C-alpha positions in Angstrom: 81.8 63.0 134.2 79.1 65.3 132.9 78.1 68.7 134.1 75.6 71.0 132.5 77.3 74.3 131.8 80.9 73.0 131.9 83.4 72.2 134.6 85.2 74.5 137.0 88.6 73.7 138.6 89.9 76.0 141.3 90.2 76.6 145.0 87.5 76.0 147.5 84.1 77.4 146.8 82.2 78.0 143.6 83.4 80.3 140.8 82.6 83.9 141.4 81.2 84.3 137.9 79.1 82.1 135.8 81.0 79.9 133.3 80.3 81.3 129.8 78.4 79.1 127.5 81.3 78.6 125.1 83.6 77.0 127.7 83.8 73.4 128.6 86.4 73.9 131.4 87.1 77.1 133.4 89.8 77.4 136.0 90.5 79.8 138.9 93.7 80.8 137.1 91.9 82.1 134.0 92.9 79.1 131.8 90.1 77.5 130.0 89.0 74.9 127.4 86.4 76.0 124.9 83.6 73.8 123.6 85.5 73.8 120.3 88.6 72.2 122.0 90.8 75.3 122.2 92.9 75.4 125.3 93.7 79.0 126.4 96.4 79.7 128.8 96.0 82.6 131.3 98.6 85.1 130.1 97.6 88.6 131.1 100.5 90.9 132.1 98.5 91.4 135.3 99.1 87.7 136.2 102.9 87.9 135.7 105.9 89.4 137.4 109.7 89.3 137.3 109.9 90.1 133.5 113.3 89.9 131.9 114.7 90.1 128.4 115.7 87.2 126.2 118.6 87.0 123.8 116.7 85.9 120.7 119.8 85.0 118.7 121.2 82.7 121.4 117.7 81.1 121.9 117.6 80.5 118.1 120.9 78.7 118.2 119.5 76.4 121.0 116.3 75.8 118.9 118.5 74.8 115.9 120.3 72.2 118.0 117.2 70.9 119.8 116.5 67.2 118.9 113.1 67.0 117.2 111.3 64.0 115.9 108.1 62.1 115.3 106.9 59.8 118.1 103.9 58.1 119.7 102.9 57.9 123.4 103.5 54.5 124.9 100.0 54.4 126.5 98.1 55.9 123.6 99.3 54.1 120.5 96.0 54.8 118.7 96.3 58.5 119.1 98.6 58.8 116.1 101.9 60.5 115.6 103.2 63.6 117.3 106.0 65.9 116.5 108.4 67.8 118.7 111.1 67.5 121.3 111.3 65.3 124.4 110.7 67.3 127.5 114.1 66.5 128.9 115.8 68.0 125.9 113.5 71.1 126.0 114.3 71.5 129.7 118.1 71.2 129.1 117.9 73.8 126.3 115.7 76.4 127.8 115.3 75.8 131.6 111.6 76.7 131.6 108.8 75.4 133.7 108.9 73.3 136.8 109.5 69.8 135.4 111.9 68.2 133.0 109.2 65.6 132.2 106.7 68.2 130.8 106.5 71.0 128.4 104.0 73.8 129.1 102.3 75.0 125.9 102.9 78.6 126.9 106.7 77.8 127.0 106.8 76.0 123.7 104.8 78.8 122.1 107.2 81.4 123.7 110.3 79.6 122.5 108.8 79.4 119.0 107.9 83.2 119.0 111.3 84.3 120.3 113.1 82.0 117.8 111.0 83.6 115.0 112.2 87.0 116.2 115.8 85.8 116.3 115.5 84.4 112.8 114.0 87.6 111.5 116.8 89.6 113.2 119.5 87.3 111.8 118.0 87.5 108.3 117.8 91.3 108.5 121.4 91.5 109.7 122.7 89.3 106.9 120.6 91.2 104.4 122.1 94.5 105.6 125.6 93.1 105.3 124.9 91.9 101.8 123.4 95.2 100.8 126.3 97.1 102.2 128.8 95.0 100.3 126.8 95.4 97.1 126.6 99.2 97.6 130.4 99.3 98.1 130.9 97.2 95.0 128.5 99.4 93.0 130.4 102.5 94.1 133.7 100.9 93.1 132.3 100.0 89.7 131.0 103.5 89.2 134.4 104.9 89.9 136.0 102.5 87.5 133.5 103.4 84.8 134.1 107.1 85.4 137.9 106.5 85.0 137.3 104.5 81.8 135.0 107.3 80.4 137.7 109.9 81.1 140.3 107.8 79.3 138.0 107.2 76.4 137.2 110.9 76.2 140.9 111.7 76.2 141.6 109.0 73.6 138.8 110.3 71.4 140.2 113.9 71.7 143.7 112.6 70.8 142.4 110.7 67.9 140.5 113.7 66.6 143.6 115.9 67.1 145.7 113.4 65.2 143.2 113.3 62.3 143.3 117.1 62.1 147.1 117.2 62.1 147.3 114.9 59.1 147.4 116.7 55.7 
C-alpha cells in the first residue's frame, strides 16, 4: 500500500484536518506513527475518564514477581530477540487492557512508571529509617562521650588534688 501524504485510519469519511507531513499514519483516536517510526498513543486527559489511584508499592511487588525473558515470535524468526513478559502473565498481574493475549504499550509504560515511583518511595522510606537509626545511635554516642568526659574531668581534678595533697 502506498499513499502520498500518509495513511488515515478512522470512522467513515475523510479526516477533518490534513495529515501533517511528519506522520506516516494518523488515526481518528489521535494515535499516530511518525515518518521516523515513533508510535504515539493518544493520551490526553481530555480523552480519559474514571481516574483512580494506584498503590505503587503493591504494583512494584507484582512487577518484581512478573516472569520476564528473552523470546522470538513464532512467525517472525528473522526479527531477532525481544524482551519482556508474556501477555497472559501481564494480564494476571495487572488486569489491564481488554485481552490477555496482548499488551498495550500505554499499559506497559504505565506499569513501568508506577513501578519506578514505587521503587523511589521504597528507597526513600528505607533511607529515612536508616537515617533515623543513625541519628539515634549518634545521639547515644554523644551522651556516652559526654559522660566519659565528665568522668575524665573528675578524675583529672582528683588526680590534681592528690598531687597537691602530697608533701
